[in-house]
N, C-alpha and C positions, 0 to 999 in steps of 0.2 A: 713729234709723235702726233698722229691724227686720232681724234676722238669722234670724228663724224661717223654716223651710221647710215646704213642703207636698208637693212632688214630689221624692223622694230621687233617683230616676234622672236627672231633668232638671237639678236644681239642684246635685247633688253629683257624681254619676258623670260626666255629660256635661261639666259645667263644668271638672272636674279635668283634662280633656285639654288645656285651654288655660291654666289657672292652678291652682296648688296650692289645695286647699280644706281648711280646718281645721274639723272638725266637733266641736262641743261637745255631747256627750250629757248631758242634764240633766233635772231634774224640779222642779216647784214646791215639793215638800215637802223638797227636799235643801238643807240649810243651806250646806255647802261650795260647792255650785253657785252660790249667790248671791254668794259671795266671789270665785270664779274668773271668773264671767261678765263682770263689769265690766272685769276685767283684760284678758281676751281682746278685748273690744269696743274698749278703749282702744288696744291694740296693733294691732288691725285698722285703725283709723282712721289710725294712724301708719305703716302699712306701705307707703304709696304704691302700693297695689293690686298689690303683689308676690304677695300671696296673699289669698284670700277667707275670710271667717268665716261659718259656718252653725251655727245652734243647733237641735238636734233634741230635742224633748220626748219622753222615752222612754215616758211615759204615753199620749201621743197616737199614737206610732209604735212599738208593742210588737213588731211583726213585724220591723222594721228593727233594733231593739235586739237582738232575739234572734239575728238573722242575723249580727250582728257581735260576738256573745258578750259583751254588756254585762252584767256582774254587779255592778259597783260604779260609782257616779257621784259626782262628775263624771268622765267619761272623754272624753279628747280624742284624736281620730284625724286624721292628716294624709293626705289622699287626693291621689294624683298618678296621672294616666293611668288612673283608675278603680279604683286599688288603694290599700290602706292601706300606707304606707311607714314610718310611725312613730306612736307614741302614748304617752300617759302617763295616769295615774289619780290623782285627788286634787287639792285646791286648792293648787297650787304658788304660792309667792311670785312676784311679777312678775319679779324678777331671774332666777329659775330658769326661768321660761317663756321669757324672752328668750334665755337660754343654750341652752335646748332647741331653740328655733326656729332659732337660728344653725347648729345641727348638723343638724337634721332637714330644713330646706328645701333643695330641689335647688339646686345652684350655678347662677348666671347664665351660667356657662361650660359648661353641660351639653352643648350641641351640640359644642363644641370637644373636650370630654373624651371624648365618645362616638366622635368621629372619631379621636382619639389611640388609643383602645382598639382600634379596627378596624385602625389602622396597626400597632400592636404585635402583633396577632394574625397579621398578614401579614408580620411580621418586618421592617417598614420602620421600623427603630429611629430613624434620623436624622430622618425626617420627624415621627415621633411626639414626639421630644425637642424639636423646634422649636416645635410646637404647645403642648406642656406648659410650656416655658420662658416663653412669652409669658403664660400664665395665672399662673404663679408670680411673675413679675415684677410683675404687676398685683395679685395676691392671694396674698401670701406664706404665708398661713395656710390656703390651700385644701388640706385634707388628702388629698382624692382625687387631685388633681394631683400632690401630693408623693409619694404612694405609687406612682402610675403612672410618674413620672419615675425614682424609685428602682428600680423594676422594670426600666426601660429601660436603666439603667446598671449594674445589679447584677453582671453577669458581667464588665464591663470595669473598673469602679471600685467595688468592694464597700464600701470605707471611706467614700466619699462617699455611697453609697446609704444606708448605716446612719445617717450624719450627717443626711441629709435628713429621715428619719422619726423622729428621736430625741424629738421633741415630741409624738408620737402615743401616747397612753397608754390605759389601761383606761377604758372608757366611750365611746371613739370607735367609730363604726361601721367604721372602717378599722383598728382595733387588730389584728385577726386577720391582715390582710394585712401590716401593718407588722411583726408578730412573725415572720411567715414570711420576710420580707426579712432581718431581724436574724439569724434562725437560719441561713439559707443564707450570708449575708455572713460570719458568724463562722466557719463551717465551711470556707470557702475558705482560711483561714489554715493549715490542715493541709497544703495543697499545698506551701507553702514551709517548713513546719515538721513534716515527717512524724514526727519524734521525739516530738512532743506526743501522738501516739496510742499506746495500749498495743499491745504485741506480741501478735499473734494470727494464726491462720490466715486470717482474713478481712481483715486489714489492707490488703493490696495491692488487693483488690477494692473495699474502702471508699474508698481513695484514688483508684482509677480511676473510680469512680462520681462522686466529687466533681469530677474533671476533666471528666467528661461534662456535668455541669451547667454548668461554666465554659465549655464549648464549645456551650452551648445545646442539647445532645442530651438533653432531659429524659426521653424515653421509654427510652433506653438506661440512663440513670442510675437511673430508678425500677426497671427490671427487675433491675438488679444489686443495688440496695438491698433489694429484696424477697427475693432469694436470700440476702443477708446476714442478714435477719430470720429466715429459716428455719434458718440455721446457728448464729447466735449473736445473738439479739435484744438481749442486754444490752451488746453491744459499744459503746464510746464513749457509755455512759449512755443506751442505747436510741436512739442517734443515727440509725440507718438509718430507723426508723419515723418519728421526728420530721422528718427531712428529706423523706421521702415526703409526709407531711401538709402540710409547708410548700410543696412544689411544687404540690400539689393546690390549696392556698389561693391561690397566685399565678396559676395557670392558670385557676382558676374551675371551678365545678361542671359547667358545660356543655361544657367542653373535652373533645374525644374522648379525649385521653390520660388525663384524670382519670376519665372514665367507664369506660375500659377497665381501668385498673389499681387503682382503689380497692377493687374487690371482691377482686382478687388479693392485695392487702395484707391485707385483712380475713381472708382464708383462711389466709394465712401466720401471722397472729397467733393465730388460734383453731383 
């Protein structure tokens, strides 16, 4: 079976809107390419057409290679909806390629997850939890669903939220979001244990800002935390800044609150 392509736009970009396309950038003179190529071809045949493999000879398609910044080969890029969502360079062993694929390929529950994200954005927490629970019941290792469910219950049950994402570690694409949940979940402990915080003129404001997060009033919380940064950035080991960054990570870069206040935090810091 041939995986070579001639029309990048048609065979990669357009096809990736219906199925993920794994593109192997290679060349005849490249020794490691000849090691990795058969591994990818074998996995493609075993994939059950969950994803497609395409091999692009960089000598024959130098313009495309330049467009995607190919400086070292073999270089493997995963295209979804016309865009590169993940990649690796070098001839990885088969076991590592399988592990990479398991993390890089979009979840088969992607539609349900996107619906849950929309529900969370509309603060329809109960409905979002219902969707996410079904996914987690069927796929307990689905890190994206675990993170979203943890976000959904963070203000109501921070202990359980932290427990849900305890297996998400460095290297996961959801590690940053999981760390944000851990940071905020742990800071909630100060509400019941105010004595755990050092005495300072900003202490009451700090506790009040934490309570605002607990009440899902993120914008009020961030505004108060930024004021604390301006007065005493070092309070609670740079806690106000860390919590603001965690809120931004949970809300996402496109959230209006993130867009509005990220610059304000940067100004307060510098």
